[in-house]
Every structure is written in structure tokens, then in C-alpha cells.
N, C-alpha and C positions, 0 to 999 in steps of 0.2 A: 402796802408794805411788802406783800408777796412779790410784786413786780420789781421792786427795788432789789430784793434779795436774789431773785432770779437773774436780774441784770448783773449783779455782783458775781453770781455763779458763772455766767457767760464770760465775764472779764477774767475770772480765775482760770477758766479753761484756756483762754487766749494767752494768759501769762505763762501757764505751764507749757503750752505749745511753743511759745517764743523761746523759753529756756531750753526746750528740747532741740529746737532748730539751731540755737547758738552753740550748744554743746556738741551737736553733730557736726557743725561746720568746723569747730576747733578740733574735732577728732577725739573728743572725750566721751566716755560712757557715763551715764548718769542714772540715778534712781528716780527718774521722773514719773515712773508708773505709779509710785505711791502718792505723789502729789496729785496726779490725775485722778486716782481712786478717791482721795479725800474730797476733791472738788465735785466729782460726779456723785459721791455719796451725799454731799450737802445738797445737790440739786434734787436728788431723790427724796431726801428728808423734807425739803421745802414743798415739793409737790405733794407728798403724803400729808403734810401738816395742813396745807391749804385745803385739800379735799376733805380732810377730817373736820376742820373748823366750819367749812361751808355746809357739810352735812348736819352738823350739830345746830347751826344757826337757823337753818330752814326747817 
């Protein structure tokens, strides 16, 4: 399950990067830093949760 969620986090980073590239090409400024912060926060949360669960199971 952790691998699936981490894969989704990577896809989220790619989606935010794509939005940033499109808005930059159009000359629009965007608030993409908040989206990137949410995605990276989710990655950190998944990493911490999987480490915590593996420590409790073993």
C-alpha cells in the first residue's frame, strides 16, 4: 500500500510541475508552491507512517 501511495505522490509532483510549466509558458503567475508543498507534505507523511508501522510490527 505504501508503494502505491508513494507512486501517487510522485504523480502529484509531476502534475504540479506540469501546471507550473504551462502557466510559465502562458506568462501567468501561479500559486503552485502551495500545491507542491501539499504534495511534498503528503510524501513526508507517508514516509513517516510507513517507518512507524514497520517499527511497531517488528
